[in-house]
ROTORGU-557825 format. One line per 3 residues: number of its first residue (from 1); their letters; for each residue z negated, y, x of N, C-alpha, C, O. Coordinates in steps of 0.2 Angstrom, whole numbers, plus 5000, padded with zeros to 4 digits. Each point is the difference from the previous one (the first is absolute). Layout:
% ROTORGU-557825
NUM	A	Z/Y/X/Z/Y/X/Z/Y/X/Z/Y/X | ...;
% end
This chain:
% ROTORGU-557825
1	MKR	4950/5096/4836/5002/5004/5006/5001/5007/4998/5002/5001/4994 | 4996/5004/5010/5001/5007/4998/5007/5002/5002/5003/4996/5003 | 4999/5009/4994/5007/5002/5001/5001/5002/5007/5006/4999/5003;
4	EQI	4989/5004/5001/5001/5002/5007/5002/4994/5004/5004/5000/5004 | 4992/4994/4994/5001/4994/5004/5007/4997/4999/5003/4997/5005 | 4999/5003/4989/5006/4997/4998/5006/5005/5004/5005/4997/5002;
7	KMH	4994/5009/4998/5005/5004/5003/5000/4999/5007/5006/5000/5003 | 4988/4999/5000/5000/4999/5008/5003/4993/5001/5004/4999/5005 | 4995/4996/4991/5003/4994/5001/5008/5000/4999/5003/4996/5004;
10	KDA	4999/5008/4992/5008/5000/4999/5003/5004/5006/5005/4998/5003 | 4991/5007/5000/5003/5003/5006/4999/4996/5006/5004/5000/5005 | 4991/4995/4995/4999/4996/5006/5006/4995/5001/5001/4997/5005;
13	TKY	5003/5001/4990/5005/4996/5000/5007/5003/5003/5005/4997/5001 | 4995/5010/4999/5006/5003/5003/5001/4999/5007/4995/4999/5004 | 5011/5001/4998/5002/5000/5007/5005/5005/5001/5004/5003/4996;
16	HRA	4996/4999/5011/5005/5006/5002/5004/4997/5005/4998/4997/5005 | 5009/5004/4994/5005/4997/5005/5004/5006/5003/5001/5005/4998 | 5002/4992/5008/5005/5004/5004/5004/4995/5004/4997/4995/5002;
19	CAK	5009/5007/4998/5004/4995/5004/5006/5004/5004/5002/5006/4998 | 5000/4991/5008/5005/5003/5004/5005/4995/5001/4998/4994/5002 | 5008/5007/4998/5005/4995/5001/5005/5002/5006/5001/5006/5002;
22	FLR	5002/4989/5000/5005/5000/5005/4997/5003/5007/5003/5005/5003 | 4991/4993/4999/4997/5003/5006/5002/4996/5006/5001/4994/4999 | 5001/5009/5006/5002/4997/5006/4995/4997/5004/4998/5002/5006;
25	CPP	4999/4992/4992/4995/4997/5003/5000/4993/4998/5001/4998/4994 | 4999/4997/5011/5000/4993/4998/4994/4998/4995/4995/5002/5001 | 5007/4994/4993/4994/4999/4996/4995/4995/5003/4994/5000/4998;
28	SKA	5008/4996/5007/4995/4996/5003/4994/5004/5003/4994/4998/5000 | 5008/5008/5004/4996/5004/5003/4996/5004/4996/4994/5001/5001 | 5009/5001/4993/4996/5004/4995/4995/4996/4996/4995/5002/4999;
31	AIR	5007/4992/5000/4995/4995/4996/4994/4999/5004/4995/4999/4997 | 5005/5000/5010/4995/4999/5004/4994/5006/4999/4994/4998/5000 | 5009/5008/5000/4995/5006/5000/4998/5000/4992/4994/5002/4999;
34	ART	5010/4996/4997/4998/5001/4992/4995/4995/4999/4996/5002/4995 | 5004/4992/5007/4995/4995/4999/4993/5002/5001/4995/4998/4997 | 5004/5006/5008/4993/5002/5002/4997/5006/4996/4994/5001/5000;
37	LTG	5010/5001/4995/4998/5006/4996/4998/4998/4993/4996/5004/4997 | 5006/4991/5001/4998/4998/4993/4993/4999/4999/4996/4997/5004 | 5001/5006/4991/4993/5000/4998/4996/5005/5003/4994/5000/4999;
40	LPV	5009/5004/5005/4996/5005/5004/5000/5007/4996/5004/5001/4996 | 4990/5003/5004/5000/5006/4997/5006/5005/5003/5002/4999/5006 | 5001/5005/4990/5005/5004/5003/4999/5004/5006/5004/5001/5004;
43	SLA	4990/5002/4996/4998/5004/5006/5000/4996/5006/5002/5003/5006 | 4995/4991/4994/5000/4996/5006/5007/4998/5002/5002/4999/5006 | 5003/4999/4989/5006/4998/5001/5004/5006/5003/5004/4998/5005;
46	ISM	4995/5008/4993/5004/5006/5003/4998/5001/5007/5004/5001/5005 | 4989/4998/4997/4998/5001/5007/5003/4994/5004/5001/5002/5006 | 4999/4992/4992/5003/4995/5004/5007/5001/5001/5002/4999/5006;
49	LKY	5002/5003/4989/5007/5001/5002/5001/5006/5004/5005/5000/5004 | 4991/5006/4996/5001/5005/5004/5000/4999/5007/5004/5003/5004 | 4991/4992/4998/4999/4999/5007/5004/4994/5002/4998/4997/5006;
52	SPT	5006/5000/4990/5004/4994/5002/5006/5002/5004/5004/5005/4997 | 4998/4992/5008/5006/5002/5004/5007/4998/4998/5005/5002/5002 | 4995/4994/4993/5006/4997/4998/5004/5004/4995/4997/5005/4997;
55	SSA	5010/4995/5003/5004/5004/4996/4999/4998/4992/5001/5004/4996 | 4998/4989/5003/4999/4998/4993/4993/5003/4997/5000/5002/4994 | 4995/5000/5010/4994/5003/4998/5002/5007/4997/4997/5002/4995;
58	RLI	5007/5002/5009/5002/5006/4998/5004/5000/4993/4998/5005/4996 | 5006/4990/5003/5004/5000/4994/4995/4998/4994/5000/5003/4994 | 4995/4992/5007/4996/4998/4995/4995/5006/4998/4998/5001/4994;
61	LSV	5000/5003/5011/4996/5005/4999/5003/5006/4996/4997/5002/4995 | 5009/4999/5005/5004/5005/4996/5000/4997/4993/4999/5004/4995 | 5002/4990/5004/5000/4997/4993/4993/5000/4997/4999/5001/4994;
64	LNS	4996/4997/5010/4993/5001/4998/4998/5007/4998/4997/5001/4995 | 5005/5004/5009/4999/5007/4998/5003/5002/4993/4997/5003/4996 | 5009/4994/5003/5004/5001/4994/4996/4997/4994/5000/5003/4995;
67	AVA	4997/4991/5006/4997/4997/4995/4993/5004/4998/4998/5000/4994 | 4999/5002/5011/4994/5004/4999/5001/5007/4996/4997/5002/4996 | 5009/5001/5006/5002/5006/4997/5002/4998/4992/4998/5004/4996;
70	NAT	5005/4991/5003/5001/4998/4993/4994/4999/4996/5000/5002/4994 | 4995/4995/5009/4994/4998/4997/4996/5007/4998/4997/5000/4995 | 5003/5005/5010/4996/5006/4999/5004/5004/4995/4997/5004/4997;
73	NRD	5009/4996/5002/5004/5005/4996/5002/4998/4993/5001/5004/4996 | 4999/4989/5003/5002/4997/4994/4994/4999/4995/4994/4998/5003 | 5006/5003/4991/4995/4998/4995/4993/5002/5001/4996/4996/5000;
76	GGA	5004/5010/5002/4993/5003/5001/4997/4999/5007/4995/5003/5001 | 5008/4994/5003/4998/4999/5007/4995/4994/5000/4996/4999/4996 | 5004/4998/5010/4995/4995/5002/4997/5002/5006/5002/5004/5004;
79	DVD	4992/4994/4996/4995/5001/5006/5003/4996/5006/5000/4994/5000 | 5002/5009/5006/5003/4997/5005/4995/4995/5004/5001/4995/5002 | 4992/5007/4997/4995/4996/5003/4999/4993/4997/4997/4996/5003;
82	ELV	5005/5004/4991/4999/4994/4996/5006/4995/5000/5000/4994/4997 | 5006/5008/5006/5006/4996/5000/5000/4995/5006/4997/5001/5005 | 5006/4993/4993/5000/4995/5005/5008/4998/5000/5003/5000/4995;
85	VAK	4999/4997/5011/5007/4998/5001/5000/4993/4996/4998/4995/5003 | 5005/5004/4991/5000/4994/4997/5005/4995/5002/4999/4995/5001 | 5007/5008/5001/5006/4996/5002/5005/5004/5004/5001/5006/4998;
88	ICV	5001/4991/5007/5006/5003/5004/5005/4995/5000/4999/4994/5003 | 5007/5007/4995/5006/4996/5000/5005/5002/5005/5002/5006/5000 | 5000/4990/5005/5005/5001/5004/5006/4996/4999/4999/4994/5001;
91	DRG	5006/5008/4996/5006/4996/4999/5006/5001/5004/5000/5006/5003 | 5004/4989/4998/5006/5001/5004/5005/5005/4996/5001/5000/4994 | 5002/5004/5010/5006/5004/4998/5006/4998/5003/5001/4994/5003;
94	PML	5005/5009/4996/5006/4998/5003/5000/5001/5008/4996/5004/5002 | 5008/4992/5001/5001/5000/5007/5006/5004/5002/5005/5000/4997 | 4994/5004/5008/5005/5004/5003/5003/4995/5006/4996/4998/5004;
97	KRH	5011/5001/4995/5002/4995/5005/5005/5003/5005/5004/5004/4999 | 4994/4995/5008/5003/5003/5005/5002/4995/5005/4998/4994/4999 | 5007/5007/5005/5002/4995/5005/5000/5003/5007/5001/5006/5002;
100	HPI	4997/4989/5003/4999/5002/5007/5005/4995/5004/5000/4994/4999 | 5004/5009/5005/5005/4996/5003/4997/4996/5006/4996/5003/5004 | 5006/4991/4996/4997/4996/5006/5006/4997/5004/5006/5001/4998;
103	SHG	4993/4994/5006/5006/4998/5004/5005/4996/4996/4999/4997/4995 | 5007/5002/5009/5005/4996/4997/5003/5003/4993/5003/4996/4996 | 4996/5011/5003/5003/5003/4995/4997/4998/4993/5003/5002/4995;
106	TAQ	4991/4996/5005/4996/4998/4994/4995/5006/4998/4999/5004/5005 | 4998/4995/4990/4995/5005/4998/4994/4997/4997/5001/4995/4997 | 4994/5008/5004/4993/4997/4998/4998/5005/4994/5000/5006/5001;
109	AIL	4998/4991/4994/4997/5004/4994/4994/5003/5001/4995/4996/5003 | 5004/5010/4995/4993/5003/5000/4998/5002/4993/5004/5004/4997 | 4991/4994/5001/4998/5001/4993/4994/5005/5000/4994/4998/5002;
112	KRT	5007/5008/4995/4995/5005/5000/4997/5000/4993/5003/5001/4995 | 4991/4996/5005/4997/4999/4993/4997/5006/4997/4997/5004/5004 | 5003/4996/4989/4996/5005/4997/4995/4997/4995/5000/4994/4999;
115	CHI	4996/5010/4998/4995/4997/4996/4998/5005/4994/5001/5006/5001 | 4996/4992/4994/4998/5004/4994/4992/4999/5000/4998/4994/5000 | 4998/5011/5000/4993/5000/5000/4997/5003/4994/5002/5006/4998;
118	SVE	4994/4990/4998/4997/5003/4994/4992/4999/5001/4998/4995/5002 | 4999/5010/4996/4992/5000/5000/4997/5001/4993/5003/5005/4996 | 4992/4992/5003/4997/5000/4993/4993/5001/5001/4996/4997/5004;
121	LKS	5001/5009/4993/4993/5002/5001/4996/4998/4993/5003/5002/4995 | 4991/4996/5006/4996/4999/4994/4993/5003/5001/4998/5001/5006 | 4998/5000/4989/4994/5002/5001/4996/4994/5002/5002/4994/4999;
124	ALA	4992/5007/5005/4996/4995/5003/4998/4995/4994/5000/4994/5001 | 4998/5009/4994/4997/4996/4994/5006/4995/4998/4998/4994/4999 | 5008/5009/4999/5005/4995/4998/5002/4995/5005/5002/4994/4998;
127	YLQ	4998/5008/5008/5002/4995/5006/4995/4994/5000/5002/4995/5000 | 4992/5007/4999/4995/4995/5000/5000/4995/4994/4999/4994/5001 | 5002/5009/4993/5001/4996/4994/5006/4996/5001/4999/4994/4998;
130	DHK	5007/5008/5004/5005/4995/5001/4999/4995/5005/5002/4994/4999 | 4995/5007/5006/4998/4995/5005/4995/4995/4998/5000/4994/5002 | 4995/5008/4993/4996/4995/4997/5003/4995/4996/4999/4995/4999;
133	KAS	5006/5008/4997/5004/4996/4995/5004/4995/5004/5001/4994/4999 | 5002/5008/5007/5005/4996/5004/4996/4995/5004/5002/4994/5001 | 4992/5007/5001/4996/4995/5003/4997/4994/4996/4999/4995/5002;
136	GKG	5001/5006/4991/4998/4995/4996/5005/4995/4998/4999/4995/4998 | 5008/5007/5004/5005/4996/4998/5001/4994/5005/4997/5000/5006 | 5007/4995/4993/5001/4995/5004/4998/4993/4997/4998/5000/4994;
139	RPR	5002/4995/5010/4999/4993/4998/4993/4999/4999/4996/5002/5005 | 5001/4996/4989/4993/4999/5000/4998/4994/5004/5003/4995/5001 | 4991/5006/5002/4997/4994/5005/4998/4995/4996/4997/5000/4994;
142	KKK	5003/4994/5009/4998/4994/4996/4992/4999/5001/4998/5002/5006 | 4999/4996/4989/4993/4999/5001/4998/4994/5003/5003/4994/4999 | 4992/5006/5006/4998/4994/5003/4996/4996/4996/4995/5003/4996;
145	S	5006/4990/5003/4996/4996/4996/4995/4996/5004/4997/4996/4997;
% end
């Protein structure tokens, strides 16, 4: 292999991350929006989030824009057109506990949930290579005799 090919292959395995913590959005609602974005090119994912009416889409969009900025500004910069959303993790954060008074002097608990969102971007070439490796795994099929 030539040196240029080896250098490109090393750069293809890089990923760029961004995360936001303690966001006031339930993780179940953010995860629904995040599942639709994995594997999409960055430009398509940004346009989908811009025109989505949910509050979780606005939060994911800010994290995605931060990951794109990290990719373009670090290590000589990456081409935004070649980036793919490799992974979006939505994890549970701490809950804010409030109480609402109800009848007979009792109180009902109100749980205001928070979440942590992290986005990982890869080049399209590296993303396809990873999925080729992953698709070959699993239980081998039995041969019919």
